PDB file of N, CA, C and O in Angstrom, chain B, residues numbered from 101:
ATOM      1  N   MET B 101       6.251-155.484-110.032  1.00  0.00           N
ATOM      2  CA  MET B 101       5.960-155.327-111.360  1.00  0.00           C
ATOM      3  C   MET B 101       6.482-154.327-112.210  1.00  0.00           C
ATOM      4  O   MET B 101       6.456-153.204-111.707  1.00  0.00           O
ATOM      5  N   PRO B 102       6.957-154.406-113.368  1.00  0.00           N
ATOM      6  CA  PRO B 102       7.588-153.310-114.374  1.00  0.00           C
ATOM      7  C   PRO B 102       6.927-152.125-114.427  1.00  0.00           C
ATOM      8  O   PRO B 102       5.718-151.923-114.540  1.00  0.00           O
ATOM      9  N   LEU B 103       8.050-151.170-114.313  1.00  0.00           N
ATOM     10  CA  LEU B 103       7.666-149.949-114.386  1.00  0.00           C
ATOM     11  C   LEU B 103       6.611-149.438-115.744  1.00  0.00           C
ATOM     12  O   LEU B 103       5.877-148.450-115.710  1.00  0.00           O
ATOM     13  N   SER B 104       6.726-150.148-116.607  1.00  0.00           N
ATOM     14  CA  SER B 104       5.891-150.062-117.917  1.00  0.00           C
ATOM     15  C   SER B 104       4.383-150.473-117.694  1.00  0.00           C
ATOM     16  O   SER B 104       3.569-150.334-118.607  1.00  0.00           O
ATOM     17  N   MET B 105       3.991-151.033-116.335  1.00  0.00           N
ATOM     18  CA  MET B 105       2.884-151.293-116.072  1.00  0.00           C
ATOM     19  C   MET B 105       2.267-150.553-115.196  1.00  0.00           C
ATOM     20  O   MET B 105       1.065-150.738-115.009  1.00  0.00           O
ATOM     21  N   ALA B 106       2.975-149.557-114.478  1.00  0.00           N
ATOM     22  CA  ALA B 106       2.493-148.572-113.634  1.00  0.00           C
ATOM     23  C   ALA B 106       1.540-147.503-114.285  1.00  0.00           C
ATOM     24  O   ALA B 106       1.603-147.190-115.474  1.00  0.00           O
ATOM     25  N   HIS B 107       0.694-147.003-113.420  1.00  0.00           N
ATOM     26  CA  HIS B 107      -0.271-146.054-113.986  1.00  0.00           C
ATOM     27  C   HIS B 107       0.321-144.628-113.829  1.00  0.00           C
ATOM     28  O   HIS B 107       0.997-144.270-112.865  1.00  0.00           O
ATOM     29  N   MET B 108       0.068-144.045-114.635  1.00  0.00           N
ATOM     30  CA  MET B 108       0.446-142.523-115.095  1.00  0.00           C
ATOM     31  C   MET B 108       0.035-141.841-113.768  1.00  0.00           C
ATOM     32  O   MET B 108      -1.112-142.030-113.363  1.00  0.00           O
ATOM     33  N   GLY B 109       0.751-141.186-113.172  1.00  0.00           N
ATOM     34  CA  GLY B 109       0.819-139.882-112.080  1.00  0.00           C
ATOM     35  C   GLY B 109       0.788-140.713-110.769  1.00  0.00           C
ATOM     36  O   GLY B 109       0.307-140.156-109.782  1.00  0.00           O
ATOM     37  N   GLU B 110       1.219-141.907-110.658  1.00  0.00           N
ATOM     38  CA  GLU B 110       1.388-142.560-109.472  1.00  0.00           C
ATOM     39  C   GLU B 110       2.792-143.001-108.983  1.00  0.00           C
ATOM     40  O   GLU B 110       3.448-143.842-109.598  1.00  0.00           O
ATOM     41  N   SER B 111       3.249-142.362-107.783  1.00  0.00           N
ATOM     42  CA  SER B 111       4.603-142.401-107.534  1.00  0.00           C
ATOM     43  C   SER B 111       4.727-144.093-107.053  1.00  0.00           C
ATOM     44  O   SER B 111       3.887-144.800-106.497  1.00  0.00           O
ATOM     45  N   ASN B 112       6.180-144.424-107.525  1.00  0.00           N
ATOM     46  CA  ASN B 112       6.472-145.825-107.457  1.00  0.00           C
ATOM     47  C   ASN B 112       7.959-145.823-106.961  1.00  0.00           C
ATOM     48  O   ASN B 112       8.729-144.955-107.372  1.00  0.00           O
ATOM     49  N   VAL B 113       8.371-146.794-106.077  1.00  0.00           N
ATOM     50  CA  VAL B 113       9.932-146.894-105.321  1.00  0.00           C
ATOM     51  C   VAL B 113      10.186-148.158-106.562  1.00  0.00           C
ATOM     52  O   VAL B 113       9.591-149.146-106.993  1.00  0.00           O
ATOM     53  N   ILE B 114      11.417-147.442-106.792  1.00  0.00           N
ATOM     54  CA  ILE B 114      12.240-148.874-107.862  1.00  0.00           C
ATOM     55  C   ILE B 114      12.808-149.659-106.548  1.00  0.00           C
ATOM     56  O   ILE B 114      13.336-149.182-105.543  1.00  0.00           O
ATOM     57  N   LYS B 115      12.526-151.032-106.886  1.00  0.00           N
ATOM     58  CA  LYS B 115      13.005-152.124-106.012  1.00  0.00           C
ATOM     59  C   LYS B 115      13.996-152.781-106.669  1.00  0.00           C
ATOM     60  O   LYS B 115      14.823-153.348-105.956  1.00  0.00           O
ATOM     61  N   LYS B 116      14.158-152.866-108.182  1.00  0.00           N
ATOM     62  CA  LYS B 116      15.388-153.783-108.970  1.00  0.00           C
ATOM     63  C   LYS B 116      15.344-153.272-110.246  1.00  0.00           C
ATOM     64  O   LYS B 116      14.294-153.069-110.855  1.00  0.00           O
ATOM     65  N   VAL B 117      16.704-153.009-110.772  1.00  0.00           N
ATOM     66  CA  VAL B 117      16.813-152.601-112.056  1.00  0.00           C
ATOM     67  C   VAL B 117      17.498-154.053-112.843  1.00  0.00           C
ATOM     68  O   VAL B 117      18.580-154.542-112.522  1.00  0.00           O
ATOM     69  N   GLY B 118      16.687-154.527-113.812  1.00  0.00           N
ATOM     70  CA  GLY B 118      17.605-155.730-114.226  1.00  0.00           C
ATOM     71  C   GLY B 118      18.192-155.258-115.483  1.00  0.00           C
ATOM     72  O   GLY B 118      18.267-154.060-115.757  1.00  0.00           O
ATOM     73  N   GLY B 119      18.669-156.333-116.357  1.00  0.00           N
ATOM     74  CA  GLY B 119      19.161-156.487-117.853  1.00  0.00           C
ATOM     75  C   GLY B 119      20.709-156.512-117.533  1.00  0.00           C
ATOM     76  O   GLY B 119      21.230-156.540-116.418  1.00  0.00           O
ATOM     77  N   LYS B 120      21.352-156.493-118.830  1.00  0.00           N
ATOM     78  CA  LYS B 120      22.720-156.751-118.786  1.00  0.00           C
ATOM     79  C   LYS B 120      23.473-155.725-117.909  1.00  0.00           C
ATOM     80  O   LYS B 120      22.908-154.877-117.218  1.00  0.00           O
ATOM     81  N   GLU B 121      24.625-155.869-117.997  1.00  0.00           N
ATOM     82  CA  GLU B 121      25.386-155.084-116.916  1.00  0.00           C
ATOM     83  C   GLU B 121      25.354-153.570-117.253  1.00  0.00           C
ATOM     84  O   GLU B 121      25.085-152.667-116.460  1.00  0.00           O
ATOM     85  N   GLU B 122      25.712-153.434-118.710  1.00  0.00           N
ATOM     86  CA  GLU B 122      25.634-151.929-119.501  1.00  0.00           C
ATOM     87  C   GLU B 122      24.572-151.193-119.138  1.00  0.00           C
ATOM     88  O   GLU B 122      24.530-150.107-118.558  1.00  0.00           O
ATOM     89  N   THR B 123      23.468-152.095-119.653  1.00  0.00           N
ATOM     90  CA  THR B 123      22.031-151.560-119.279  1.00  0.00           C
ATOM     91  C   THR B 123      21.889-151.274-117.950  1.00  0.00           C
ATOM     92  O   THR B 123      21.401-150.151-117.818  1.00  0.00           O
ATOM     93  N   ARG B 124      22.058-151.687-117.160  1.00  0.00           N
ATOM     94  CA  ARG B 124      21.616-151.593-115.846  1.00  0.00           C
ATOM     95  C   ARG B 124      22.742-149.940-115.148  1.00  0.00           C
ATOM     96  O   ARG B 124      22.356-149.107-114.328  1.00  0.00           O
ATOM     97  N   ARG B 125      24.123-149.992-115.866  1.00  0.00           N
ATOM     98  CA  ARG B 125      24.730-148.922-115.582  1.00  0.00           C
ATOM     99  C   ARG B 125      24.259-147.752-116.407  1.00  0.00           C
ATOM    100  O   ARG B 125      24.366-146.684-115.804  1.00  0.00           O
ATOM    101  N   PHE B 126      23.824-147.678-117.485  1.00  0.00           N
ATOM    102  CA  PHE B 126      23.220-146.545-118.026  1.00  0.00           C
ATOM    103  C   PHE B 126      22.253-145.925-117.318  1.00  0.00           C
ATOM    104  O   PHE B 126      22.200-144.700-117.215  1.00  0.00           O
ATOM    105  N   LEU B 127      21.116-147.027-116.583  1.00  0.00           N
ATOM    106  CA  LEU B 127      19.976-146.871-116.102  1.00  0.00           C
ATOM    107  C   LEU B 127      20.064-145.736-114.875  1.00  0.00           C
ATOM    108  O   LEU B 127      19.416-144.722-114.616  1.00  0.00           O
ATOM    109  N   GLU B 128      21.453-146.578-114.107  1.00  0.00           N
ATOM    110  CA  GLU B 128      21.651-145.817-112.930  1.00  0.00           C
ATOM    111  C   GLU B 128      22.281-144.395-113.092  1.00  0.00           C
ATOM    112  O   GLU B 128      22.201-143.544-112.206  1.00  0.00           O
ATOM    113  N   ASN B 129      22.856-144.214-114.184  1.00  0.00           N
ATOM    114  CA  ASN B 129      23.483-142.871-114.335  1.00  0.00           C
ATOM    115  C   ASN B 129      22.301-142.088-114.656  1.00  0.00           C
ATOM    116  O   ASN B 129      22.409-140.918-114.290  1.00  0.00           O
ATOM    117  N   LEU B 130      21.249-142.368-115.206  1.00  0.00           N
ATOM    118  CA  LEU B 130      20.021-141.746-115.533  1.00  0.00           C
ATOM    119  C   LEU B 130      19.178-141.200-113.944  1.00  0.00           C
ATOM    120  O   LEU B 130      18.434-140.232-113.790  1.00  0.00           O
ATOM    121  N   GLY B 131      19.674-142.313-112.840  1.00  0.00           N
ATOM    122  CA  GLY B 131      19.137-141.723-111.584  1.00  0.00           C
ATOM    123  C   GLY B 131      17.811-143.044-111.486  1.00  0.00           C
ATOM    124  O   GLY B 131      16.744-142.855-110.902  1.00  0.00           O
ATOM    125  N   PHE B 132      18.124-144.127-112.071  1.00  0.00           N
ATOM    126  CA  PHE B 132      17.293-145.278-111.758  1.00  0.00           C
ATOM    127  C   PHE B 132      18.082-146.457-110.874  1.00  0.00           C
ATOM    128  O   PHE B 132      18.678-147.466-111.251  1.00  0.00           O
ATOM    129  N   VAL B 133      17.867-145.976-109.697  1.00  0.00           N
ATOM    130  CA  VAL B 133      18.639-146.819-108.568  1.00  0.00           C
ATOM    131  C   VAL B 133      17.693-147.617-107.680  1.00  0.00           C
ATOM    132  O   VAL B 133      16.648-147.000-107.473  1.00  0.00           O
ATOM    133  N   ALA B 134      17.753-148.738-107.133  1.00  0.00           N
ATOM    134  CA  ALA B 134      16.738-149.357-105.925  1.00  0.00           C
ATOM    135  C   ALA B 134      16.585-147.950-104.811  1.00  0.00           C
ATOM    136  O   ALA B 134      17.448-147.188-104.375  1.00  0.00           O
ATOM    137  N   GLY B 135      15.228-148.003-104.612  1.00  0.00           N
ATOM    138  CA  GLY B 135      14.953-146.846-103.361  1.00  0.00           C
ATOM    139  C   GLY B 135      14.428-145.265-103.929  1.00  0.00           C
ATOM    140  O   GLY B 135      13.755-144.444-103.306  1.00  0.00           O
ATOM    141  N   SER B 136      15.034-145.150-105.447  1.00  0.00           N
ATOM    142  CA  SER B 136      14.660-143.898-105.776  1.00  0.00           C
ATOM    143  C   SER B 136      12.774-143.865-106.344  1.00  0.00           C
ATOM    144  O   SER B 136      12.164-144.810-106.845  1.00  0.00           O
ATOM    145  N   VAL B 137      12.321-142.690-106.092  1.00  0.00           N
ATOM    146  CA  VAL B 137      10.745-142.664-106.318  1.00  0.00           C
ATOM    147  C   VAL B 137      10.971-142.207-107.747  1.00  0.00           C
ATOM    148  O   VAL B 137      11.796-141.368-108.108  1.00  0.00           O
ATOM    149  N   VAL B 138       9.965-143.001-108.645  1.00  0.00           N
ATOM    150  CA  VAL B 138       9.554-142.540-110.106  1.00  0.00           C
ATOM    151  C   VAL B 138       8.044-142.482-110.200  1.00  0.00           C
ATOM    152  O   VAL B 138       7.208-143.234-109.699  1.00  0.00           O
ATOM    153  N   THR B 139       7.865-141.200-111.109  1.00  0.00           N
ATOM    154  CA  THR B 139       6.456-141.289-111.318  1.00  0.00           C
ATOM    155  C   THR B 139       6.236-141.040-113.066  1.00  0.00           C
ATOM    156  O   THR B 139       6.881-140.218-113.717  1.00  0.00           O
ATOM    157  N   ILE B 140       5.311-141.840-113.551  1.00  0.00           N
ATOM    158  CA  ILE B 140       5.194-141.659-114.980  1.00  0.00           C
ATOM    159  C   ILE B 140       4.187-140.296-115.179  1.00  0.00           C
ATOM    160  O   ILE B 140       3.163-139.963-114.583  1.00  0.00           O
ATOM    161  N   VAL B 141       4.969-139.648-116.320  1.00  0.00           N
ATOM    162  CA  VAL B 141       4.534-138.401-116.499  1.00  0.00           C
ATOM    163  C   VAL B 141       3.365-138.472-117.711  1.00  0.00           C
ATOM    164  O   VAL B 141       2.277-137.902-117.620  1.00  0.00           O
ATOM    165  N   SER B 142       3.810-139.304-118.896  1.00  0.00           N
ATOM    166  CA  SER B 142       3.006-139.349-119.957  1.00  0.00           C
ATOM    167  C   SER B 142       3.831-140.540-120.751  1.00  0.00           C
ATOM    168  O   SER B 142       5.015-140.854-120.633  1.00  0.00           O
ATOM    169  N   GLU B 143       2.803-141.097-121.600  1.00  0.00           N
ATOM    170  CA  GLU B 143       3.361-142.299-122.764  1.00  0.00           C
ATOM    171  C   GLU B 143       2.658-141.840-123.872  1.00  0.00           C
ATOM    172  O   GLU B 143       1.503-141.440-124.019  1.00  0.00           O
ATOM    173  N   ALA B 144       3.787-142.011-124.762  1.00  0.00           N
ATOM    174  CA  ALA B 144       3.512-141.736-126.129  1.00  0.00           C
ATOM    175  C   ALA B 144       4.261-142.640-127.020  1.00  0.00           C
ATOM    176  O   ALA B 144       5.472-142.789-126.857  1.00  0.00           O
ATOM    177  N   GLY B 145       3.536-143.329-128.066  1.00  0.00           N
ATOM    178  CA  GLY B 145       4.264-144.398-129.245  1.00  0.00           C
ATOM    179  C   GLY B 145       5.326-145.200-128.860  1.00  0.00           C
ATOM    180  O   GLY B 145       6.288-145.571-129.533  1.00  0.00           O
ATOM    181  N   GLY B 146       4.968-145.495-127.364  1.00  0.00           N
ATOM    182  CA  GLY B 146       5.917-146.605-126.819  1.00  0.00           C
ATOM    183  C   GLY B 146       7.046-146.419-125.696  1.00  0.00           C
ATOM    184  O   GLY B 146       7.694-147.220-125.022  1.00  0.00           O
ATOM    185  N   ASN B 147       6.995-144.607-125.807  1.00  0.00           N
ATOM    186  CA  ASN B 147       8.077-144.076-124.990  1.00  0.00           C
ATOM    187  C   ASN B 147       7.245-143.643-123.738  1.00  0.00           C
ATOM    188  O   ASN B 147       6.082-143.242-123.767  1.00  0.00           O
ATOM    189  N   ILE B 148       7.990-143.784-122.698  1.00  0.00           N
ATOM    190  CA  ILE B 148       7.283-143.405-121.469  1.00  0.00           C
ATOM    191  C   ILE B 148       8.367-142.316-120.984  1.00  0.00           C
ATOM    192  O   ILE B 148       9.584-142.417-121.140  1.00  0.00           O
ATOM    193  N   ILE B 149       7.736-141.343-120.415  1.00  0.00           N
ATOM    194  CA  ILE B 149       8.280-140.032-119.844  1.00  0.00           C
ATOM    195  C   ILE B 149       7.810-140.273-118.125  1.00  0.00           C
ATOM    196  O   ILE B 149       6.715-140.578-117.651  1.00  0.00           O
ATOM    197  N   VAL B 150       8.914-140.040-117.569  1.00  0.00           N
ATOM    198  CA  VAL B 150       9.063-140.219-116.052  1.00  0.00           C
ATOM    199  C   VAL B 150       9.656-138.893-115.534  1.00  0.00           C
ATOM    200  O   VAL B 150      10.387-138.135-116.172  1.00  0.00           O
ATOM    201  N   ASN B 151       9.255-138.756-114.377  1.00  0.00           N
ATOM    202  CA  ASN B 151       9.787-137.980-113.233  1.00  0.00           C
ATOM    203  C   ASN B 151      10.852-138.715-112.540  1.00  0.00           C
ATOM    204  O   ASN B 151      10.434-139.789-112.108  1.00  0.00           O
ATOM    205  N   ILE B 152      12.304-138.452-112.249  1.00  0.00           N
ATOM    206  CA  ILE B 152      12.845-139.185-111.335  1.00  0.00           C
ATOM    207  C   ILE B 152      13.958-137.857-110.997  1.00  0.00           C
ATOM    208  O   ILE B 152      14.340-136.927-111.706  1.00  0.00           O
ATOM    209  N   LYS B 153      14.267-138.243-109.589  1.00  0.00           N
ATOM    210  CA  LYS B 153      15.239-137.291-109.121  1.00  0.00           C
ATOM    211  C   LYS B 153      14.974-135.569-109.392  1.00  0.00           C
ATOM    212  O   LYS B 153      15.957-134.832-109.484  1.00  0.00           O
ATOM    213  N   GLU B 154      13.786-135.098-109.492  1.00  0.00           N
ATOM    214  CA  GLU B 154      13.719-133.788-110.012  1.00  0.00           C
ATOM    215  C   GLU B 154      14.154-133.469-111.563  1.00  0.00           C
ATOM    216  O   GLU B 154      14.510-132.370-111.989  1.00  0.00           O
ATOM    217  N   SER B 155      14.031-134.779-112.360  1.00  0.00           N
ATOM    218  CA  SER B 155      14.248-134.567-113.625  1.00  0.00           C
ATOM    219  C   SER B 155      13.256-135.282-114.579  1.00  0.00           C
ATOM    220  O   SER B 155      12.614-136.219-114.106  1.00  0.00           O
ATOM    221  N   ARG B 156      13.102-134.996-115.641  1.00  0.00           N
ATOM    222  CA  ARG B 156      12.076-135.550-116.728  1.00  0.00           C
ATOM    223  C   ARG B 156      13.157-136.401-117.605  1.00  0.00           C
ATOM    224  O   ARG B 156      14.209-135.894-117.992  1.00  0.00           O
ATOM    225  N   VAL B 157      12.737-137.920-117.910  1.00  0.00           N
ATOM    226  CA  VAL B 157      13.350-138.676-118.691  1.00  0.00           C
ATOM    227  C   VAL B 157      12.772-139.196-119.743  1.00  0.00           C
ATOM    228  O   VAL B 157      11.575-139.419-119.562  1.00  0.00           O
ATOM    229  N   ALA B 158      13.103-139.421-120.583  1.00  0.00           N
ATOM    230  CA  ALA B 158      12.329-140.347-121.503  1.00  0.00           C
ATOM    231  C   ALA B 158      12.945-141.606-121.673  1.00  0.00           C
ATOM    232  O   ALA B 158      14.168-141.728-121.727  1.00  0.00           O
ATOM    233  N   ILE B 159      11.927-142.815-121.785  1.00  0.00           N
ATOM    234  CA  ILE B 159      12.808-144.408-121.938  1.00  0.00           C
ATOM    235  C   ILE B 159      11.855-144.857-122.612  1.00  0.00           C
ATOM    236  O   ILE B 159      10.673-144.530-122.513  1.00  0.00           O
ATOM    237  N   GLY B 160      12.469-145.862-123.548  1.00  0.00           N
ATOM    238  CA  GLY B 160      11.526-147.153-124.295  1.00  0.00           C
ATOM    239  C   GLY B 160      10.951-147.921-123.644  1.00  0.00           C
ATOM    240  O   GLY B 160      11.404-148.041-122.505  1.00  0.00           O
ATOM    241  N   ARG B 161      10.012-148.586-123.916  1.00  0.00           N
ATOM    242  CA  ARG B 161       9.168-149.769-123.161  1.00  0.00           C
ATOM    243  C   ARG B 161      10.014-150.631-122.856  1.00  0.00           C
ATOM    244  O   ARG B 161       9.968-151.065-121.705  1.00  0.00           O
ATOM    245  N   ASP B 162      11.077-151.161-123.815  1.00  0.00           N
ATOM    246  CA  ASP B 162      11.781-152.172-123.616  1.00  0.00           C
ATOM    247  C   ASP B 162      12.777-151.627-122.057  1.00  0.00           C
ATOM    248  O   ASP B 162      12.883-152.358-121.072  1.00  0.00           O
ATOM    249  N   MET B 163      13.342-150.385-122.147  1.00  0.00           N
ATOM    250  CA  MET B 163      14.144-150.257-120.714  1.00  0.00           C
ATOM    251  C   MET B 163      13.107-150.118-119.601  1.00  0.00           C
ATOM    252  O   MET B 163      13.542-150.474-118.505  1.00  0.00           O
ATOM    253  N   ALA B 164      11.740-149.651-119.612  1.00  0.00           N
ATOM    254  CA  ALA B 164      10.647-149.610-118.506  1.00  0.00           C
ATOM    255  C   ALA B 164      10.388-151.093-118.111  1.00  0.00           C
ATOM    256  O   ALA B 164      10.093-151.358-116.946  1.00  0.00           O
ATOM    257  N   ASN B 165      10.507-152.200-119.191  1.00  0.00           N
ATOM    258  CA  ASN B 165      10.574-153.369-118.637  1.00  0.00           C
ATOM    259  C   ASN B 165      11.226-154.009-117.661  1.00  0.00           C
ATOM    260  O   ASN B 165      10.796-154.874-116.898  1.00  0.00           O
ATOM    261  N   ARG B 166      12.447-153.462-117.740  1.00  0.00           N
ATOM    262  CA  ARG B 166      13.765-154.199-116.947  1.00  0.00           C
ATOM    263  C   ARG B 166      13.707-153.317-115.522  1.00  0.00           C
ATOM    264  O   ARG B 166      14.484-153.644-114.626  1.00  0.00           O
ATOM    265  N   ILE B 167      12.749-152.156-115.306  1.00  0.00           N
ATOM    266  CA  ILE B 167      13.014-151.509-113.830  1.00  0.00           C
ATOM    267  C   ILE B 167      11.457-152.247-113.059  1.00  0.00           C
ATOM    268  O   ILE B 167      10.356-152.331-113.602  1.00  0.00           O
ATOM    269  N   MET B 168      11.785-152.635-111.867  1.00  0.00           N
ATOM    270  CA  MET B 168      10.842-153.401-111.131  1.00  0.00           C
ATOM    271  C   MET B 168      10.529-152.220-110.028  1.00  0.00           C
ATOM    272  O   MET B 168      11.385-151.642-109.357  1.00  0.00           O
ATOM    273  N   VAL B 169       9.093-151.990-109.992  1.00  0.00           N
ATOM    274  CA  VAL B 169       8.953-151.169-108.757  1.00  0.00           C
ATOM    275  C   VAL B 169       8.047-151.891-107.952  1.00  0.00           C
ATOM    276  O   VAL B 169       7.724-151.460-106.845  1.00  0.00           O
TER     277      VAL B 169
END
């Protein structure tokens, strides 16, 4: 399922990152790679704040739809 459908506070393992090559590379640079654990911290105005690799990152819902957990 896409990361945007995951529940707040639960840890999920990233299975796949989709999208165009430049989008995948951008997300990989932020730490969104297969096998990483990601946790949704909060959602506000279509943006999602997640914990990944001991960092907090805000991404848009469209980006979260490309990350499969």
